[in-house]
C-alpha positions in Angstrom: -15.8 -1.4 2.9 -15.3 -2.7 6.4 -14.6 -6.4 6.8 -15.8 -8.1 10.0 -15.1 -11.8 9.3 -12.5 -14.0 7.6 -14.4 -14.3 4.3 -14.8 -10.5 3.9 -11.2 -10.0 4.8 -10.0 -12.5 2.1 -12.4 -10.9 -0.5 -10.9 -7.5 0.3 -7.4 -8.9 -0.1 -8.3 -10.2 -3.6 -9.8 -6.8 -4.5 -6.7 -4.9 -3.3 -4.5 -7.2 -5.3 -6.6 -6.8 -8.4 -6.3 -3.1 -8.2 -2.6 -3.3 -7.6 -2.6 -2.2 -4.0 0.0 -3.7 -1.6 -1.2 -4.5 1.9 -0.4 -6.5 5.0 -2.2 -9.5 6.4 -2.2 -9.9 10.2 -3.1 -13.3 11.7 -3.5 -14.2 15.4 -1.3 -17.2 16.0 -1.7 -17.4 19.8 -3.8 -15.8 22.5 -4.0 -15.6 26.3 -7.5 -15.0 27.6 -9.3 -12.7 28.1 -8.0 -11.2 24.9 -10.8 -10.7 22.4 -8.7 -11.9 19.5 -9.2 -15.5 18.6 -6.8 -18.1 17.0 -6.8 -17.6 13.3 -8.5 -14.1 13.4 -7.3 -12.1 10.5 -7.2 -8.5 9.4 -6.0 -6.6 6.3 -4.1 -3.4 6.8 -3.7 -1.1 3.9 -0.6 0.9 3.1 -2.5 4.0 4.5 -2.9 2.3 7.8 -6.6 1.4 7.7 -7.4 -1.9 9.4 -10.2 -4.2 8.1 -11.1 -7.3 10.1 -10.7 -8.2 13.7 -7.5 -9.2 15.6 -8.3 -7.9 19.1 -9.4 -4.9 21.1 -8.7 -1.2 20.9 -5.3 -1.5 22.6 -4.0 -4.0 20.0 -5.1 -2.2 16.8 -2.8 0.8 16.9 0.2 -1.4 17.4 -0.8 -3.7 14.6 -1.4 -0.8 12.2 2.0 0.7 13.1 3.8 -2.5 12.6 1.9 -3.4 9.4 2.9 -0.1 7.8 6.5 -0.9 8.7 6.2 -4.4 7.2 4.8 -3.1 4.0 7.6 -0.6 3.6 10.3 -3.1 4.5 8.8 -6.0 2.5 9.5 -8.5 5.2 7.1 -10.3 7.7 7.1 -9.7 11.4 6.0 -11.6 14.5 4.8 -9.4 17.3 3.9 -10.3 20.9 1.5 -8.0 22.8 0.9 -8.4 26.5 1.2 -7.2 30.0 4.8 -6.1 31.0 5.1 -9.1 33.4 4.4 -11.4 30.5 7.8 -10.7 29.1 9.8 -10.9 32.4 12.3 -13.8 32.2 11.0 -14.9 28.8 13.3 -15.8 26.0 12.3 -13.7 23.0 13.7 -15.1 19.7 15.7 -12.7 17.5 13.5 -10.6 15.3 10.3 -10.9 17.4 8.8 -7.5 18.3 7.5 -7.3 21.9 5.0 -4.6 22.9 4.0 -4.3 26.6 0.4 -3.2 26.9 -0.8 -1.4 30.1 -4.5 -1.7 29.3 -6.9 -3.1 31.9 -7.3 -6.4 30.0 -4.8 -9.0 31.1 -4.9 -10.8 27.8 -2.0 -11.3 25.4 -1.6 -11.9 21.7 1.0 -13.1 19.2 0.4 -12.0 15.6 2.1 -12.8 12.4 2.1 -9.8 10.0 3.1 -10.5 6.4 3.4 -8.1 3.5 1.5 -8.7 0.3 3.4 -6.7 -2.3 1.6 -6.6 -5.6 3.9 -6.8 -8.7 3.4 -4.1 -11.3 1.1 -4.8 -14.2 2.6 -4.0 -17.5 0.4 -3.7 -20.6 2.4 -3.7 -23.9 0.3 -2.3 -26.7 1.3 -3.6 -30.1 2.8 -6.8 -31.5 6.3 -6.7 -32.8 9.4 -8.8 -31.9 10.4 -6.1 -29.5 7.0 -6.0 -27.8 7.1 -9.8 -27.4 10.6 -9.6 -26.0 9.5 -7.0 -23.5 6.6 -9.1 -22.4 8.9 -12.1 -21.8 11.3 -9.9 -19.8 8.5 -8.5 -17.7 7.2 -11.9 -16.8 10.7 -13.2 -16.3 11.3 -10.9 -13.3 7.9 -11.9 -11.8 5.9 -8.9 -12.9 2.4 -9.3 -14.4 2.3 -8.6 -18.1 0.0 -8.8 -21.1 0.1 -7.8 -24.7 -2.8 -6.1 -26.5 -3.2 -5.3 -30.2 -3.5 -1.5 -30.8 -6.9 -1.9 -32.3 -8.2 -3.7 -29.2 -6.7 -1.3 -26.7 -9.0 1.1 -24.9 -9.0 3.2 -21.7 -11.0 0.4 -20.1 -8.0 -1.9 -20.6 -6.1 -0.1 -17.8 -6.5 0.8 -14.1 -4.7 3.3 -11.9 -1.9 0.9 -11.1 -1.2 -0.1 -14.7 2.1 0.5 -16.5 1.4 1.0 -20.2 4.1 0.8 -22.9 2.8 1.8 -26.3 4.8 0.0 -28.9 2.5 0.3 -31.9 5.5 1.9 -33.7 3.7 4.1 -36.3 0.5 2.0 -36.5 -2.0 4.0 -34.5 0.4 5.6 -32.0 -1.8 8.6 -31.5 -5.0 6.6 -30.8 -3.2 4.2 -28.4 -1.5 6.9 -26.4 -4.8 8.9 -26.2 -6.6 5.8 -24.9 -3.8 5.1 -22.4 -3.8 8.6 -20.8 -7.6 8.5 -20.7 -7.4 5.5 -18.4 -5.1 7.5 -16.0 -2.6 4.7 -15.3 0.5 4.9 -13.1 2.8 5.2 -16.1 2.6 5.7 -19.9 5.6 5.2 -22.2 5.8 5.5 -25.9 8.4 3.6 -28.0 9.3 6.3 -30.6 11.9 8.8 -31.5 11.8 12.3 -30.0 10.6 13.8 -33.3 7.9 11.2 -33.6 7.0 11.7 -30.0 6.5 15.4 -30.5 4.0 14.7 -33.3 2.0 12.3 -31.1 2.0 14.7 -28.1 0.9 17.5 -30.5 -2.0 15.4 -31.6 -3.1 14.9 -28.0 -2.9 18.7 -27.5 -5.1 19.3 -30.5 -7.6 16.8 -29.2 -7.9 18.7 -26.0 -6.2 16.2 -23.7 -5.3 18.0 -20.4 -1.7 19.2 -20.4 -0.9 17.4 -17.1 -1.8 14.1 -18.6 0.3 14.8 -21.7 3.2 15.7 -19.5 3.2 12.3 -18.0 3.9 10.5 -21.3 7.5 9.3 -21.3 8.9 9.5 -24.8 11.1 8.0 -25.8 10.7 5.3 -23.2 13.7 3.4 -22.0 17.2 4.1 -20.7 19.8 5.3 -23.2 21.9 2.2 -23.6 23.6 3.4 -26.7 23.3 1.7 -30.1 21.0 -1.2 -29.7 19.1 -3.6 -31.9 15.3 -3.5 -32.2 14.8 -6.3 -29.7 17.4 -4.9 -27.3 15.2 -1.8 -26.9 13.1 -4.0 -24.7 16.0 -4.3 -22.3 16.3 -0.5 -22.1 12.6 -0.2 -21.5 12.6 -2.8 -18.7 15.6 -1.2 -17.1 13.8 2.2 -16.9 10.7 0.5 -15.5 12.7 -1.2 -12.8 14.5 2.0 -11.9 11.1 3.9 -11.7 9.6 1.2 -9.5 12.6 1.2 -7.2 12.1 5.0 -6.7 8.5 4.5 -5.8 7.1 6.0 -9.0 4.5 3.3 -9.3 3.4 3.3 -5.7 -0.4 3.8 -5.5 -1.2 7.2 -7.0 -4.8 6.3 -6.3 -6.1 3.8 -3.8 -9.0 1.5 -3.8 -10.1 2.9 -0.4 -9.4 6.6 -0.4 -8.9 7.8 3.1 -7.3 10.6 5.2 -5.1 9.1 7.8 -5.9 10.5 11.3 -3.3 11.8 13.6 -1.8 9.4 16.1 -1.6 10.4 19.8 -0.7 8.7 23.1 -3.3 7.5 25.6 -1.7 9.1 28.7 -3.2 6.4 31.0 -1.9 3.2 29.4 0.7 4.6 27.0 -0.9 3.0 23.9 -0.9 4.8 20.6 -4.4 5.7 19.4 -5.9 7.6 16.5 -7.3 11.1 17.2 -10.8 10.3 16.1 -14.2 10.6 17.8 -14.5 6.9 18.3 -11.5 7.0 20.7 -13.3 8.7 23.6 -12.1 12.3 23.3 -11.9 14.3 26.5 -11.0 18.1 26.6 -9.1 19.4 29.5 -7.7 23.0 29.7 -8.0 23.5 25.9 -6.4 20.2 24.9 -8.2 17.2 23.6 -7.0 13.8 24.8 -7.9 10.4 23.3 -8.2 6.9 25.0 -8.1 3.3 23.8 -10.8 2.3 26.3 -13.4 3.9 28.5 -11.6 2.8 31.6 -8.6 4.9 30.6 -10.8 7.9 30.0 -12.6 7.6 33.4 -9.2 7.3 35.2 -8.0 10.4 33.4 -11.2 12.4 34.2 -10.7 11.7 37.9 -7.2 13.2 38.1 -5.9 14.6 34.8 -2.9 16.3 36.3 -1.4 13.1 37.6 -1.3 11.6 34.1 -0.3 14.8 32.2 2.8 15.2 34.3 3.8 11.6 34.7 6.4 9.8 32.5 4.4 7.9 29.8 5.1 4.2 29.9 7.0 2.7 27.0 
């Protein structure tokens, strides 16, 4: 899907959030003509670095993508200024603002606000017991999304690739619930059970022909070992392990809504901008090496005298 206007961008943002995919939203907050970006123009940038929407021309996009990926990783917003080198001379730049001089032929400039949209994990608790209800309350209490489902109502269709499933049926249909959970291929499956009971459930899955790699992903018993605990305190141990796993990146997008292969990033030797090494970026082969350019003007200049650009110091 490629979004070209604000409505499509917002629809895409909703879809990404629904599927548990974090992303960044870039908004043009100021422009200096002739920049093609407009006030309020928006774009969604996925964690893989794919931009959907419109925030400006070819020179701006690689910078925005690079900064958006940093923003998603850091979890903090950023204000970036893009313009000609002379635009920043003598200018007071507030702390935290990222300035990026552009050497492209356009003399426009942009200010963009890039904010991360980090989707909280979705935890599905299967089973209804005091411990299950306590876990649901704890999950919601730390700002995660959570729901509880009866074992008899739980199916593979109840989960998506970003779901975290905790099976807490505790002897009442454990096998069927875990089989349904792994069939949905979620980010995580944990079973509340003893090791001995867990071996029985996993053996059932093996006999049913469930692929070994899916069975190996079932965490049993789920939860950190906090020593002797009450039944409801087990919920604390489970949440502690889920928090630990999330912090380590274990829930981070095993599967994405928009599967892509990220292209290599190279430098336009004429203007110094970073561009993707893709056919759309005007490839030109010279002495066995393929060069890419953000605009046709840069390629034409390179074609006229490649050696002068190859051996010069690339602008920052």
